[in-house]
C-alpha angles and dihedrals in degrees: 000000000000120000117244117227111262114247117232117252105259093214091051092046092051090050092049090048091050091050092049092047090052091048090050091050091048093051091049094047090049089052090050093050094046090048092050091044096180091184093053094232101139111134095022123113111271094020093127092064101036096097097036096104091059098051096076098057092043091049091054090049090052093046091050086051093233115184115271090242091062093047087048090053089052091049090048090054090050090049093051106030104029102030098029093225129141115268117269105178095170092056091044090054092050090051092044090055090054091047091050091052092057088079094045092101089063090071 
């Protein structure tokens, strides 16, 4: 008797898909932050890891499909409180829109 191919566990597949989706979102948000580079660090040693700590919370916001205005408010707080830069709400909203779109493929 021939063996039938074993079907993947649907719960496990969903979990794996969710993990892959979150990783994709994180990679894209990292790329967005590095491209934005509000601290103008591109080219300096350690640049590639400078924005890593901010990717996780932004990924969760994108995955939860939070409105761009809320993501922009979070970015504005980072700009002013964490990075000690002057506010730039327009730029934060532009970046927030990009971040929000990273989860569009989940629809």
